[in-house]
N, C-alpha and C positions, 0 to 999 in steps of 0.2 A: 363494771370495769374489772372488779376483782375476779369475777367468773371468767372473763375473757383472758385476763393475765395468767390465771392458774391453768387455763386450758392449754396454753402454749407448751410449757414443759411436760405437762401430763401427756399430751399427744406425742411428743418426741419420745418420751419414755415408753409409751405403749407401742410405738412403731419399732423401737429397738427390741422389744420383747416378742414381737411377731416373727414368724418364719418367712424369710424371703425379702429380697430387695424391693420387689414391687409393693408389698404391703408397707414397708418402711417409708418408701417415697410417698405413698398415699397418706400416711399419718403425718409426715413432714408437711405435706400440702395442707392438711387440716390445721396444723399448727400455724402455718403462714396465714391462713384465713382468720384464725383467732387473733393473730397479731394485727391484722388489718382491721378487724373489728375493734380492737383496743385502741388503735390509732384514731379511728372514727369517733369513738366515745370520748377520747381525750379532747379532740377538736370540738365536739359538741359541748362538753363540760366547760371548756375555756370560753366558748362563745356565750354561754349562759352565765358566765361569771363565777363559776364554782372553783376554778383553778387559777392560780397565779404563777404556776411553774410549768405551763404547757410546753414551752420551748425545751426545757430540760427533759421532760418526759418524751417529747417527740424525738429528741436526740437519742434517747435510750432505745426507743422503738426502732429507729432507723439502724442503730448498731446491731440489735438482735436480728432484725430483718436481713442485714448483710451476712451475718453469721449463718443464719438459717438457709439463705440462698446458696451460700458457699458450700455448706454441708450437702445440700441436695445436689448441687452441680458435681461435687467430688464423688458422690455415690453413683451418679449417672455415668461419669467417666469410667468408673471401675467396673460397670456392669456390661457384660458381653452382649 
């Protein structure tokens, strides 16, 4: 879970450090995949009884997902 969680901002940062919108969007997509992976791991951990705050964590994942999708959409709109 920690690896997936750290991968999200790391990929966003790497995307912004690259040259070009296409690469940025690619790394934002990778970040979204890592976020989806984290969401799945939270669900599995909750079902196995390792988490008692899964709803809170799922809410935060949903919030970050919305922000990430909004960022990607905004960048796509500005791209000719």
